Structure formats: structure tokens, C-alpha cells
PDB file of N, H, CA, C and O in Angstrom:
ATOM      1  N   MET A   1     104.729  45.304 -82.593  1.00  0.00           N
ATOM      2  CA  MET A   1     104.352  44.625 -81.876  1.00  0.00           C
ATOM      3  C   MET A   1     102.659  44.566 -81.978  1.00  0.00           C
ATOM      4  O   MET A   1     102.158  43.496 -82.325  1.00  0.00           O
ATOM      5  N   ARG A   2     101.959  45.488 -81.735  1.00  0.00           N
ATOM      6  H   ARG A   2     102.365  46.357 -81.453  1.00  0.00           H
ATOM      7  CA  ARG A   2     100.574  45.309 -81.783  1.00  0.00           C
ATOM      8  C   ARG A   2     100.030  45.098 -83.191  1.00  0.00           C
ATOM      9  O   ARG A   2      98.835  44.867 -83.371  1.00  0.00           O
ATOM     10  N   VAL A   3     100.932  45.180 -84.213  1.00  0.00           N
ATOM     11  H   VAL A   3     101.903  45.368 -84.066  1.00  0.00           H
ATOM     12  CA  VAL A   3     100.591  44.627 -85.770  1.00  0.00           C
ATOM     13  C   VAL A   3     100.388  43.225 -85.376  1.00  0.00           C
ATOM     14  O   VAL A   3      99.322  42.754 -85.772  1.00  0.00           O
ATOM     15  N   ALA A   4     101.134  42.452 -84.704  1.00  0.00           N
ATOM     16  H   ALA A   4     102.000  42.834 -84.382  1.00  0.00           H
ATOM     17  CA  ALA A   4     101.109  41.105 -84.524  1.00  0.00           C
ATOM     18  C   ALA A   4      99.613  40.531 -83.943  1.00  0.00           C
ATOM     19  O   ALA A   4      99.007  39.521 -84.300  1.00  0.00           O
ATOM     20  N   LEU A   5      99.228  41.574 -82.886  1.00  0.00           N
ATOM     21  H   LEU A   5      99.720  42.395 -82.595  1.00  0.00           H
ATOM     22  CA  LEU A   5      97.857  41.401 -82.064  1.00  0.00           C
ATOM     23  C   LEU A   5      96.820  41.634 -83.072  1.00  0.00           C
ATOM     24  O   LEU A   5      95.891  40.834 -83.181  1.00  0.00           O
ATOM     25  N   ALA A   6      96.909  42.643 -83.795  1.00  0.00           N
ATOM     26  H   ALA A   6      97.663  43.292 -83.706  1.00  0.00           H
ATOM     27  CA  ALA A   6      95.709  42.625 -84.780  1.00  0.00           C
ATOM     28  C   ALA A   6      95.926  41.643 -85.818  1.00  0.00           C
ATOM     29  O   ALA A   6      94.855  41.093 -86.075  1.00  0.00           O
ATOM     30  N   MET A   7      96.734  41.268 -86.410  1.00  0.00           N
ATOM     31  H   MET A   7      97.604  41.715 -86.202  1.00  0.00           H
ATOM     32  CA  MET A   7      97.105  40.039 -87.446  1.00  0.00           C
ATOM     33  C   MET A   7      96.159  38.899 -86.666  1.00  0.00           C
ATOM     34  O   MET A   7      95.133  38.390 -87.117  1.00  0.00           O
ATOM     35  N   ILE A   8      96.752  38.653 -85.446  1.00  0.00           N
ATOM     36  H   ILE A   8      97.585  39.066 -85.079  1.00  0.00           H
ATOM     37  CA  ILE A   8      96.089  37.357 -84.876  1.00  0.00           C
ATOM     38  C   ILE A   8      94.678  37.564 -84.775  1.00  0.00           C
ATOM     39  O   ILE A   8      93.967  36.600 -85.059  1.00  0.00           O
ATOM     40  N   ARG A   9      94.070  38.755 -84.385  1.00  0.00           N
ATOM     41  H   ARG A   9      94.647  39.539 -84.154  1.00  0.00           H
ATOM     42  CA  ARG A   9      92.596  38.989 -84.223  1.00  0.00           C
ATOM     43  C   ARG A   9      91.997  38.908 -85.435  1.00  0.00           C
ATOM     44  O   ARG A   9      90.943  38.281 -85.543  1.00  0.00           O
ATOM     45  N   GLU A  10      92.544  39.487 -86.441  1.00  0.00           N
ATOM     46  H   GLU A  10      93.401  39.995 -86.353  1.00  0.00           H
ATOM     47  CA  GLU A  10      92.012  39.403 -87.889  1.00  0.00           C
ATOM     48  C   GLU A  10      91.880  37.986 -88.365  1.00  0.00           C
ATOM     49  O   GLU A  10      90.824  37.483 -88.748  1.00  0.00           O
ATOM     50  N   GLY A  11      92.989  37.417 -88.310  1.00  0.00           N
ATOM     51  H   GLY A  11      93.847  37.825 -87.999  1.00  0.00           H
ATOM     52  CA  GLY A  11      93.196  35.953 -88.739  1.00  0.00           C
ATOM     53  C   GLY A  11      92.102  34.919 -88.137  1.00  0.00           C
ATOM     54  O   GLY A  11      91.879  33.820 -88.645  1.00  0.00           O
ATOM     55  N   ALA A  12      91.460  35.415 -86.997  1.00  0.00           N
ATOM     56  H   ALA A  12      91.641  36.307 -86.584  1.00  0.00           H
ATOM     57  CA  ALA A  12      90.474  34.696 -86.186  1.00  0.00           C
ATOM     58  C   ALA A  12      89.128  35.238 -86.600  1.00  0.00           C
ATOM     59  O   ALA A  12      88.087  34.813 -86.098  1.00  0.00           O
ATOM     60  N   ASN A  13      89.160  36.140 -87.480  1.00  0.00           N
ATOM     61  H   ASN A  13      90.006  36.485 -87.887  1.00  0.00           H
ATOM     62  CA  ASN A  13      87.925  36.698 -87.887  1.00  0.00           C
ATOM     63  C   ASN A  13      87.164  37.248 -86.841  1.00  0.00           C
ATOM     64  O   ASN A  13      85.953  37.027 -86.850  1.00  0.00           O
ATOM     65  N   ILE A  14      87.745  38.046 -85.780  1.00  0.00           N
ATOM     66  H   ILE A  14      88.729  38.225 -85.773  1.00  0.00           H
ATOM     67  CA  ILE A  14      87.067  38.465 -84.828  1.00  0.00           C
ATOM     68  C   ILE A  14      87.199  39.904 -84.594  1.00  0.00           C
ATOM     69  O   ILE A  14      88.351  40.336 -84.554  1.00  0.00           O
ATOM     70  N   SER A  15      86.179  40.770 -84.422  1.00  0.00           N
ATOM     71  H   SER A  15      85.243  40.419 -84.454  1.00  0.00           H
ATOM     72  CA  SER A  15      86.339  42.234 -84.275  1.00  0.00           C
ATOM     73  C   SER A  15      87.008  42.779 -83.154  1.00  0.00           C
ATOM     74  O   SER A  15      87.359  41.942 -82.323  1.00  0.00           O
ATOM     75  N   GLN A  16      87.331  44.187 -82.864  1.00  0.00           N
ATOM     76  H   GLN A  16      87.046  44.867 -83.539  1.00  0.00           H
ATOM     77  CA  GLN A  16      87.718  44.471 -81.650  1.00  0.00           C
ATOM     78  C   GLN A  16      86.547  44.474 -80.655  1.00  0.00           C
ATOM     79  O   GLN A  16      86.793  44.148 -79.494  1.00  0.00           O
ATOM     80  N   THR A  17      85.396  44.786 -80.978  1.00  0.00           N
ATOM     81  H   THR A  17      85.197  45.051 -81.922  1.00  0.00           H
ATOM     82  CA  THR A  17      84.372  44.893 -80.008  1.00  0.00           C
ATOM     83  C   THR A  17      84.207  43.440 -79.389  1.00  0.00           C
ATOM     84  O   THR A  17      83.996  43.309 -78.183  1.00  0.00           O
ATOM     85  N   GLN A  18      84.310  42.346 -80.250  1.00  0.00           N
ATOM     86  H   GLN A  18      84.481  42.453 -81.230  1.00  0.00           H
ATOM     87  CA  GLN A  18      84.131  40.936 -79.871  1.00  0.00           C
ATOM     88  C   GLN A  18      85.124  40.674 -78.832  1.00  0.00           C
ATOM     89  O   GLN A  18      84.844  40.119 -77.770  1.00  0.00           O
ATOM     90  N   VAL A  19      86.245  41.067 -79.145  1.00  0.00           N
ATOM     91  H   VAL A  19      86.473  41.519 -80.008  1.00  0.00           H
ATOM     92  CA  VAL A  19      87.521  40.761 -78.218  1.00  0.00           C
ATOM     93  C   VAL A  19      87.314  41.407 -76.843  1.00  0.00           C
ATOM     94  O   VAL A  19      87.408  40.857 -75.746  1.00  0.00           O
ATOM     95  N   SER A  20      87.008  42.705 -77.125  1.00  0.00           N
ATOM     96  H   SER A  20      86.931  43.152 -78.016  1.00  0.00           H
ATOM     97  CA  SER A  20      86.847  43.689 -75.762  1.00  0.00           C
ATOM     98  C   SER A  20      85.669  43.099 -74.967  1.00  0.00           C
ATOM     99  O   SER A  20      85.786  43.075 -73.742  1.00  0.00           O
ATOM    100  N   GLN A  21      84.628  42.656 -75.491  1.00  0.00           N
ATOM    101  H   GLN A  21      84.533  42.676 -76.486  1.00  0.00           H
ATOM    102  CA  GLN A  21      83.415  42.273 -74.742  1.00  0.00           C
ATOM    103  C   GLN A  21      83.670  40.970 -74.153  1.00  0.00           C
ATOM    104  O   GLN A  21      83.205  40.728 -73.039  1.00  0.00           O
ATOM    105  N   SER A  22      84.340  40.127 -74.758  1.00  0.00           N
ATOM    106  H   SER A  22      84.718  40.323 -75.663  1.00  0.00           H
ATOM    107  CA  SER A  22      84.779  38.823 -74.263  1.00  0.00           C
ATOM    108  C   SER A  22      85.793  38.739 -73.147  1.00  0.00           C
ATOM    109  O   SER A  22      85.837  37.892 -72.255  1.00  0.00           O
ATOM    110  N   ALA A  23      86.720  39.915 -73.378  1.00  0.00           N
ATOM    111  H   ALA A  23      86.685  40.603 -74.102  1.00  0.00           H
ATOM    112  CA  ALA A  23      87.740  39.916 -72.229  1.00  0.00           C
ATOM    113  C   ALA A  23      87.262  40.914 -71.164  1.00  0.00           C
ATOM    114  O   ALA A  23      88.033  41.296 -70.284  1.00  0.00           O
ATOM    115  N   GLY A  24      86.049  41.315 -71.239  1.00  0.00           N
ATOM    116  H   GLY A  24      85.423  41.005 -71.953  1.00  0.00           H
ATOM    117  CA  GLY A  24      85.593  42.229 -70.030  1.00  0.00           C
ATOM    118  C   GLY A  24      86.188  43.450 -69.816  1.00  0.00           C
ATOM    119  O   GLY A  24      86.230  43.946 -68.690  1.00  0.00           O
ATOM    120  N   ILE A  25      86.785  44.133 -71.066  1.00  0.00           N
ATOM    121  H   ILE A  25      86.751  43.730 -71.981  1.00  0.00           H
ATOM    122  CA  ILE A  25      87.243  45.406 -71.164  1.00  0.00           C
ATOM    123  C   ILE A  25      86.509  46.333 -71.994  1.00  0.00           C
ATOM    124  O   ILE A  25      85.534  45.793 -72.515  1.00  0.00           O
ATOM    125  N   SER A  26      86.678  47.723 -72.329  1.00  0.00           N
ATOM    126  H   SER A  26      87.470  48.162 -71.905  1.00  0.00           H
ATOM    127  CA  SER A  26      85.994  48.441 -72.935  1.00  0.00           C
ATOM    128  C   SER A  26      86.712  48.313 -74.325  1.00  0.00           C
ATOM    129  O   SER A  26      87.889  47.968 -74.424  1.00  0.00           O
ATOM    130  N   GLN A  27      85.984  48.588 -75.285  1.00  0.00           N
ATOM    131  H   GLN A  27      85.028  48.868 -75.205  1.00  0.00           H
ATOM    132  CA  GLN A  27      86.454  48.510 -76.784  1.00  0.00           C
ATOM    133  C   GLN A  27      87.447  49.468 -76.953  1.00  0.00           C
ATOM    134  O   GLN A  27      88.434  49.121 -77.602  1.00  0.00           O
ATOM    135  N   GLY A  28      87.391  50.808 -76.428  1.00  0.00           N
ATOM    136  H   GLY A  28      86.589  51.090 -75.901  1.00  0.00           H
ATOM    137  CA  GLY A  28      88.307  51.806 -76.397  1.00  0.00           C
ATOM    138  C   GLY A  28      89.722  51.487 -75.831  1.00  0.00           C
ATOM    139  O   GLY A  28      90.752  51.899 -76.365  1.00  0.00           O
ATOM    140  N   TYR A  29      89.693  50.761 -74.766  1.00  0.00           N
ATOM    141  H   TYR A  29      88.856  50.427 -74.332  1.00  0.00           H
ATOM    142  CA  TYR A  29      90.783  50.374 -74.203  1.00  0.00           C
ATOM    143  C   TYR A  29      91.448  49.113 -74.956  1.00  0.00           C
ATOM    144  O   TYR A  29      92.660  48.897 -74.929  1.00  0.00           O
ATOM    145  N   TYR A  30      90.600  48.383 -75.567  1.00  0.00           N
ATOM    146  H   TYR A  30      89.616  48.559 -75.589  1.00  0.00           H
ATOM    147  CA  TYR A  30      91.326  47.242 -76.328  1.00  0.00           C
ATOM    148  C   TYR A  30      91.973  48.009 -77.655  1.00  0.00           C
ATOM    149  O   TYR A  30      93.101  47.714 -78.049  1.00  0.00           O
ATOM    150  N   SER A  31      91.277  48.872 -78.212  1.00  0.00           N
ATOM    151  H   SER A  31      90.361  49.111 -77.892  1.00  0.00           H
ATOM    152  CA  SER A  31      91.796  49.627 -79.210  1.00  0.00           C
ATOM    153  C   SER A  31      93.138  50.059 -79.048  1.00  0.00           C
ATOM    154  O   SER A  31      94.036  49.788 -79.844  1.00  0.00           O
ATOM    155  N   ASP A  32      93.296  50.849 -77.831  1.00  0.00           N
ATOM    156  H   ASP A  32      92.566  51.068 -77.183  1.00  0.00           H
ATOM    157  CA  ASP A  32      94.439  51.494 -77.440  1.00  0.00           C
ATOM    158  C   ASP A  32      95.447  50.439 -77.127  1.00  0.00           C
ATOM    159  O   ASP A  32      96.618  50.768 -77.313  1.00  0.00           O
ATOM    160  N   ILE A  33      95.228  49.310 -76.717  1.00  0.00           N
ATOM    161  H   ILE A  33      94.277  49.042 -76.567  1.00  0.00           H
ATOM    162  CA  ILE A  33      96.238  48.114 -76.540  1.00  0.00           C
ATOM    163  C   ILE A  33      96.785  47.781 -77.920  1.00  0.00           C
ATOM    164  O   ILE A  33      97.998  47.771 -78.130  1.00  0.00           O
ATOM    165  N   GLU A  34      95.855  47.502 -78.891  1.00  0.00           N
ATOM    166  H   GLU A  34      94.870  47.510 -78.721  1.00  0.00           H
ATOM    167  CA  GLU A  34      96.035  47.113 -80.184  1.00  0.00           C
ATOM    168  C   GLU A  34      97.113  48.276 -80.883  1.00  0.00           C
ATOM    169  O   GLU A  34      98.108  47.937 -81.523  1.00  0.00           O
ATOM    170  N   CYS A  35      96.809  49.374 -80.691  1.00  0.00           N
ATOM    171  H   CYS A  35      96.000  49.650 -80.171  1.00  0.00           H
ATOM    172  CA  CYS A  35      97.578  50.402 -81.450  1.00  0.00           C
ATOM    173  C   CYS A  35      98.686  50.714 -80.623  1.00  0.00           C
ATOM    174  O   CYS A  35      99.454  51.631 -80.915  1.00  0.00           O
ATOM    175  N   GLY A  36      98.813  50.049 -79.662  1.00  0.00           N
ATOM    176  H   GLY A  36      98.189  49.304 -79.424  1.00  0.00           H
ATOM    177  CA  GLY A  36     100.366  50.308 -78.928  1.00  0.00           C
ATOM    178  C   GLY A  36     100.201  51.543 -77.804  1.00  0.00           C
ATOM    179  O   GLY A  36     101.132  51.814 -77.046  1.00  0.00           O
ATOM    180  N   MET A  37      99.169  52.128 -77.777  1.00  0.00           N
ATOM    181  H   MET A  37      98.413  51.908 -78.393  1.00  0.00           H
ATOM    182  CA  MET A  37      98.904  53.194 -76.751  1.00  0.00           C
ATOM    183  C   MET A  37      99.075  52.993 -75.320  1.00  0.00           C
ATOM    184  O   MET A  37      99.619  53.775 -74.539  1.00  0.00           O
ATOM    185  N   ARG A  38      98.500  51.745 -75.031  1.00  0.00           N
ATOM    186  H   ARG A  38      98.059  51.110 -75.665  1.00  0.00           H
ATOM    187  CA  ARG A  38      98.590  51.238 -73.616  1.00  0.00           C
ATOM    188  C   ARG A  38      98.806  49.880 -73.555  1.00  0.00           C
ATOM    189  O   ARG A  38      98.509  49.073 -74.435  1.00  0.00           O
ATOM    190  N   CYS A  39      99.389  49.617 -72.379  1.00  0.00           N
ATOM    191  H   CYS A  39      99.630  50.273 -71.664  1.00  0.00           H
ATOM    192  CA  CYS A  39      99.888  48.051 -72.148  1.00  0.00           C
ATOM    193  C   CYS A  39      99.162  47.383 -71.162  1.00  0.00           C
ATOM    194  O   CYS A  39      99.297  47.754 -69.996  1.00  0.00           O
ATOM    195  N   PRO A  40      98.303  46.320 -71.476  1.00  0.00           N
ATOM    196  CA  PRO A  40      97.427  45.597 -70.446  1.00  0.00           C
ATOM    197  C   PRO A  40      98.187  45.036 -69.339  1.00  0.00           C
ATOM    198  O   PRO A  40      99.342  44.619 -69.431  1.00  0.00           O
ATOM    199  N   SER A  41      97.386  45.052 -68.162  1.00  0.00           N
ATOM    200  H   SER A  41      96.448  45.390 -68.088  1.00  0.00           H
ATOM    201  CA  SER A  41      97.968  44.308 -67.104  1.00  0.00           C
ATOM    202  C   SER A  41      97.978  42.762 -67.321  1.00  0.00           C
ATOM    203  O   SER A  41      97.251  42.254 -68.175  1.00  0.00           O
ATOM    204  N   PRO A  42      98.726  42.100 -66.618  1.00  0.00           N
ATOM    205  CA  PRO A  42      98.807  40.560 -66.871  1.00  0.00           C
ATOM    206  C   PRO A  42      97.630  39.942 -66.908  1.00  0.00           C
ATOM    207  O   PRO A  42      97.422  39.114 -67.795  1.00  0.00           O
ATOM    208  N   ASP A  43      96.543  40.273 -65.838  1.00  0.00           N
ATOM    209  H   ASP A  43      96.711  40.945 -65.117  1.00  0.00           H
ATOM    210  CA  ASP A  43      95.364  39.841 -66.073  1.00  0.00           C
ATOM    211  C   ASP A  43      94.661  40.080 -67.219  1.00  0.00           C
ATOM    212  O   ASP A  43      94.100  39.097 -67.702  1.00  0.00           O
ATOM    213  N   VAL A  44      94.550  41.080 -67.756  1.00  0.00           N
ATOM    214  H   VAL A  44      95.006  41.878 -67.363  1.00  0.00           H
ATOM    215  CA  VAL A  44      93.977  41.516 -68.999  1.00  0.00           C
ATOM    216  C   VAL A  44      94.552  40.730 -70.239  1.00  0.00           C
ATOM    217  O   VAL A  44      93.930  40.123 -71.111  1.00  0.00           O
ATOM    218  N   ALA A  45      95.878  40.902 -70.082  1.00  0.00           N
ATOM    219  H   ALA A  45      96.383  41.394 -69.373  1.00  0.00           H
ATOM    220  CA  ALA A  45      96.627  40.024 -71.138  1.00  0.00           C
ATOM    221  C   ALA A  45      96.244  38.650 -71.495  1.00  0.00           C
ATOM    222  O   ALA A  45      96.069  38.236 -72.641  1.00  0.00           O
ATOM    223  N   VAL A  46      96.104  37.838 -70.160  1.00  0.00           N
ATOM    224  H   VAL A  46      96.246  38.175 -69.229  1.00  0.00           H
ATOM    225  CA  VAL A  46      95.722  36.572 -70.246  1.00  0.00           C
ATOM    226  C   VAL A  46      94.168  36.468 -70.529  1.00  0.00           C
ATOM    227  O   VAL A  46      93.694  35.371 -70.826  1.00  0.00           O
ATOM    228  N   ARG A  47      93.446  37.484 -70.449  1.00  0.00           N
ATOM    229  H   ARG A  47      93.831  38.375 -70.207  1.00  0.00           H
ATOM    230  CA  ARG A  47      91.950  37.470 -70.899  1.00  0.00           C
ATOM    231  C   ARG A  47      91.917  37.367 -72.427  1.00  0.00           C
ATOM    232  O   ARG A  47      91.225  36.547 -73.031  1.00  0.00           O
ATOM    233  N   ILE A  48      92.706  38.247 -72.985  1.00  0.00           N
ATOM    234  H   ILE A  48      93.268  38.913 -72.494  1.00  0.00           H
ATOM    235  CA  ILE A  48      92.820  38.525 -74.303  1.00  0.00           C
ATOM    236  C   ILE A  48      93.465  37.267 -74.938  1.00  0.00           C
ATOM    237  O   ILE A  48      93.015  36.810 -75.988  1.00  0.00           O
ATOM    238  N   ALA A  49      94.403  36.770 -74.370  1.00  0.00           N
ATOM    239  H   ALA A  49      94.769  37.141 -73.517  1.00  0.00           H
ATOM    240  CA  ALA A  49      94.882  35.483 -75.079  1.00  0.00           C
ATOM    241  C   ALA A  49      93.885  34.407 -75.067  1.00  0.00           C
ATOM    242  O   ALA A  49      93.784  33.637 -76.022  1.00  0.00           O
ATOM    243  N   ARG A  50      93.160  34.324 -74.048  1.00  0.00           N
ATOM    244  H   ARG A  50      93.241  34.949 -73.272  1.00  0.00           H
ATOM    245  CA  ARG A  50      92.104  33.278 -74.092  1.00  0.00           C
ATOM    246  C   ARG A  50      91.038  33.485 -75.046  1.00  0.00           C
ATOM    247  O   ARG A  50      90.555  32.474 -75.557  1.00  0.00           O
ATOM    248  N   VAL A  51      90.512  34.804 -75.430  1.00  0.00           N
ATOM    249  H   VAL A  51      90.904  35.625 -75.015  1.00  0.00           H
ATOM    250  CA  VAL A  51      89.611  35.136 -76.241  1.00  0.00           C
ATOM    251  C   VAL A  51      90.324  34.831 -77.719  1.00  0.00           C
ATOM    252  O   VAL A  51      89.718  34.147 -78.544  1.00  0.00           O
ATOM    253  N   LEU A  52      91.389  35.271 -77.952  1.00  0.00           N
ATOM    254  H   LEU A  52      91.882  35.827 -77.282  1.00  0.00           H
ATOM    255  CA  LEU A  52      92.099  34.820 -79.225  1.00  0.00           C
ATOM    256  C   LEU A  52      92.669  33.333 -79.452  1.00  0.00           C
ATOM    257  O   LEU A  52      93.140  32.865 -80.489  1.00  0.00           O
ATOM    258  N   ASN A  53      92.494  32.703 -78.166  1.00  0.00           N
ATOM    259  H   ASN A  53      92.111  33.084 -77.324  1.00  0.00           H
ATOM    260  CA  ASN A  53      92.790  31.274 -78.488  1.00  0.00           C
ATOM    261  C   ASN A  53      94.328  31.055 -78.806  1.00  0.00           C
ATOM    262  O   ASN A  53      94.737  30.210 -79.602  1.00  0.00           O
ATOM    263  N   ILE A  54      95.015  31.804 -78.183  1.00  0.00           N
ATOM    264  H   ILE A  54      94.683  32.491 -77.537  1.00  0.00           H
ATOM    265  CA  ILE A  54      96.598  31.773 -78.118  1.00  0.00           C
ATOM    266  C   ILE A  54      97.184  31.480 -76.894  1.00  0.00           C
ATOM    267  O   ILE A  54      96.541  31.816 -75.900  1.00  0.00           O
ATOM    268  N   PRO A  55      98.395  30.861 -76.715  1.00  0.00           N
ATOM    269  CA  PRO A  55      99.164  30.551 -75.706  1.00  0.00           C
ATOM    270  C   PRO A  55      99.511  31.897 -74.918  1.00  0.00           C
ATOM    271  O   PRO A  55      99.887  32.891 -75.539  1.00  0.00           O
ATOM    272  N   GLU A  56      99.368  31.895 -73.488  1.00  0.00           N
ATOM    273  H   GLU A  56      99.062  31.087 -72.984  1.00  0.00           H
ATOM    274  CA  GLU A  56      99.318  32.928 -72.731  1.00  0.00           C
ATOM    275  C   GLU A  56     100.868  33.465 -72.786  1.00  0.00           C
ATOM    276  O   GLU A  56     101.145  34.662 -72.706  1.00  0.00           O
ATOM    277  N   ALA A  57     101.622  32.657 -72.898  1.00  0.00           N
ATOM    278  H   ALA A  57     101.397  31.685 -72.963  1.00  0.00           H
ATOM    279  CA  ALA A  57     103.261  32.928 -73.234  1.00  0.00           C
ATOM    280  C   ALA A  57     103.273  33.923 -74.521  1.00  0.00           C
ATOM    281  O   ALA A  57     103.947  34.952 -74.558  1.00  0.00           O
ATOM    282  N   GLU A  58     102.565  33.540 -75.400  1.00  0.00           N
ATOM    283  H   GLU A  58     102.017  32.704 -75.370  1.00  0.00           H
ATOM    284  CA  GLU A  58     102.707  34.209 -76.685  1.00  0.00           C
ATOM    285  C   GLU A  58     102.184  35.890 -76.513  1.00  0.00           C
ATOM    286  O   GLU A  58     102.780  36.888 -76.917  1.00  0.00           O
ATOM    287  N   ILE A  59     101.023  35.823 -75.860  1.00  0.00           N
ATOM    288  H   ILE A  59     100.540  35.011 -75.532  1.00  0.00           H
ATOM    289  CA  ILE A  59     100.648  37.090 -75.587  1.00  0.00           C
ATOM    290  C   ILE A  59     101.459  38.130 -74.968  1.00  0.00           C
ATOM    291  O   ILE A  59     101.478  39.324 -75.268  1.00  0.00           O
ATOM    292  N   PHE A  60     102.266  37.400 -73.877  1.00  0.00           N
ATOM    293  H   PHE A  60     102.250  36.430 -73.633  1.00  0.00           H
ATOM    294  CA  PHE A  60     103.109  38.315 -73.046  1.00  0.00           C
ATOM    295  C   PHE A  60     104.384  38.651 -73.997  1.00  0.00           C
ATOM    296  O   PHE A  60     104.961  39.726 -73.829  1.00  0.00           O
ATOM    297  N   ARG A  61     104.794  37.812 -74.917  1.00  0.00           N
ATOM    298  H   ARG A  61     104.325  36.939 -75.054  1.00  0.00           H
ATOM    299  CA  ARG A  61     105.894  37.963 -75.910  1.00  0.00           C
ATOM    300  C   ARG A  61     105.330  39.193 -76.684  1.00  0.00           C
ATOM    301  O   ARG A  61     106.068  40.169 -76.824  1.00  0.00           O
ATOM    302  N   VAL A  62     104.189  39.205 -77.145  1.00  0.00           N
ATOM    303  H   VAL A  62     103.591  38.412 -77.031  1.00  0.00           H
ATOM    304  CA  VAL A  62     103.681  40.310 -78.177  1.00  0.00           C
ATOM    305  C   VAL A  62     103.670  41.667 -77.309  1.00  0.00           C
ATOM    306  O   VAL A  62     104.045  42.670 -77.916  1.00  0.00           O
ATOM    307  N   PHE A  63     103.322  41.810 -76.082  1.00  0.00           N
ATOM    308  H   PHE A  63     103.017  40.995 -75.589  1.00  0.00           H
ATOM    309  CA  PHE A  63     103.112  42.856 -75.249  1.00  0.00           C
ATOM    310  C   PHE A  63     104.393  43.389 -74.811  1.00  0.00           C
ATOM    311  O   PHE A  63     104.590  44.600 -74.912  1.00  0.00           O
ATOM    312  N   TYR A  64     105.322  42.586 -74.315  1.00  0.00           N
ATOM    313  H   TYR A  64     105.162  41.603 -74.233  1.00  0.00           H
ATOM    314  CA  TYR A  64     106.252  42.921 -73.451  1.00  0.00           C
ATOM    315  C   TYR A  64     107.621  43.096 -74.095  1.00  0.00           C
ATOM    316  O   TYR A  64     108.577  43.640 -73.542  1.00  0.00           O
ATOM    317  N   THR A  65     107.615  42.552 -75.389  1.00  0.00           N
ATOM    318  H   THR A  65     106.838  42.110 -75.838  1.00  0.00           H
ATOM    319  CA  THR A  65     108.941  42.547 -76.178  1.00  0.00           C
ATOM    320  C   THR A  65     108.994  43.863 -76.794  1.00  0.00           C
ATOM    321  O   THR A  65     110.070  44.380 -77.094  1.00  0.00           O
ATOM    322  N   GLU A  66     107.695  44.513 -77.026  1.00  0.00           N
ATOM    323  H   GLU A  66     106.821  44.093 -76.783  1.00  0.00           H
ATOM    324  CA  GLU A  66     107.765  45.826 -77.714  1.00  0.00           C
ATOM    325  C   GLU A  66     108.045  46.951 -76.413  1.00  0.00           C
ATOM    326  O   GLU A  66     108.694  47.991 -76.525  1.00  0.00           O
ATOM    327  N   GLN A  67     107.502  46.544 -75.398  1.00  0.00           N
ATOM    328  H   GLN A  67     106.975  45.700 -75.307  1.00  0.00           H
ATOM    329  CA  GLN A  67     107.867  47.452 -74.073  1.00  0.00           C
ATOM    330  C   GLN A  67     109.494  47.620 -74.148  1.00  0.00           C
ATOM    331  O   GLN A  67     109.999  48.734 -74.286  1.00  0.00           O
ATOM    332  N   ARG A  68     110.251  46.459 -74.048  1.00  0.00           N
ATOM    333  H   ARG A  68     109.840  45.554 -73.935  1.00  0.00           H
ATOM    334  CA  ARG A  68     111.541  46.654 -74.175  1.00  0.00           C
ATOM    335  C   ARG A  68     112.180  47.269 -75.236  1.00  0.00           C
ATOM    336  O   ARG A  68     113.110  48.053 -75.049  1.00  0.00           O
ATOM    337  N   ARG A  69     111.767  46.987 -76.322  1.00  0.00           N
ATOM    338  H   ARG A  69     111.011  46.351 -76.474  1.00  0.00           H
ATOM    339  CA  ARG A  69     112.077  47.550 -77.601  1.00  0.00           C
ATOM    340  C   ARG A  69     112.012  49.126 -77.392  1.00  0.00           C
ATOM    341  O   ARG A  69     113.034  49.812 -77.404  1.00  0.00           O
ATOM    342  N   ARG A  70     110.825  49.617 -77.214  1.00  0.00           N
ATOM    343  H   ARG A  70     109.994  49.060 -77.204  1.00  0.00           H
ATOM    344  CA  ARG A  70     110.608  51.105 -76.846  1.00  0.00           C
ATOM    345  C   ARG A  70     111.528  51.764 -75.915  1.00  0.00           C
ATOM    346  O   ARG A  70     112.178  52.764 -76.218  1.00  0.00           O
ATOM    347  N   ARG A  71     111.573  51.132 -74.680  1.00  0.00           N
ATOM    348  H   ARG A  71     111.045  50.319 -74.434  1.00  0.00           H
ATOM    349  CA  ARG A  71     112.824  51.635 -73.754  1.00  0.00           C
ATOM    350  C   ARG A  71     114.006  51.694 -74.217  1.00  0.00           C
ATOM    351  O   ARG A  71     114.746  52.568 -73.764  1.00  0.00           O
ATOM    352  N   ARG A  72     114.491  50.796 -75.225  1.00  0.00           N
ATOM    353  H   ARG A  72     113.889  50.086 -75.592  1.00  0.00           H
ATOM    354  CA  ARG A  72     116.009  50.940 -75.901  1.00  0.00           C
ATOM    355  C   ARG A  72     115.963  52.137 -76.507  1.00  0.00           C
ATOM    356  O   ARG A  72     116.631  53.099 -76.127  1.00  0.00           O
ATOM    357  N   HIS A  73     115.093  52.154 -77.587  1.00  0.00           N
ATOM    358  H   HIS A  73     114.551  51.373 -77.896  1.00  0.00           H
ATOM    359  CA  HIS A  73     114.989  53.426 -78.411  1.00  0.00           C
ATOM    360  C   HIS A  73     114.539  54.686 -77.780  1.00  0.00           C
ATOM    361  O   HIS A  73     114.579  55.705 -78.468  1.00  0.00           O
ATOM    362  N   ALA A  74     114.088  54.753 -76.480  1.00  0.00           N
ATOM    363  H   ALA A  74     114.055  53.924 -75.921  1.00  0.00           H
ATOM    364  CA  ALA A  74     113.666  56.014 -75.983  1.00  0.00           C
ATOM    365  C   ALA A  74     114.965  56.701 -75.389  1.00  0.00           C
ATOM    366  O   ALA A  74     114.990  57.924 -75.251  1.00  0.00           O
ATOM    367  N   GLY A  75     115.957  55.970 -75.067  1.00  0.00           N
ATOM    368  H   GLY A  75     115.937  54.976 -75.179  1.00  0.00           H
ATOM    369  CA  GLY A  75     117.212  56.487 -74.470  1.00  0.00           C
ATOM    370  C   GLY A  75     118.240  56.993 -75.162  1.00  0.00           C
ATOM    371  O   GLY A  75     119.241  57.398 -74.572  1.00  0.00           O
TER     372      GLY A  75
END
């Protein structure tokens, strides 16, 4: 999941620091999101989508599809 997020960011030639600063979050928090260690709130997800210039629906697909996948494999 977060591989997609990293690919989008790298394709836009934007650093994690630039995304985090523009989204108003810490770089460490953004890194945790991108690595799949944390899931952002809907508000933060929308801010990240805007920074990366992608549709909000796409960012939710990226974040929450993986969450569902993890739940299925955890059980």
C-alpha cells in the first residue's frame, strides 16, 4: 500500500520532508505513514492528497485498502 504512496511522491519528485511540511505534520509521522506503521486521520489523508496533487478518493483507496488487507491476514 504505502509503496504506492512512495511511488506517487517520488514520481512527483517531492521529498518526505516537503510533503510533511506542506501537509502540516512532522516528517517522522509522514515517514511512519509511508512505511505503513501508522494510518493517518481522514483530515491528514486529505492534506497529503492535496500536497501530492492526487484525488482524495485515491488517497483513501491507498490507505484503507491496505488496512482491510491487514485485518484479513491477521485473523
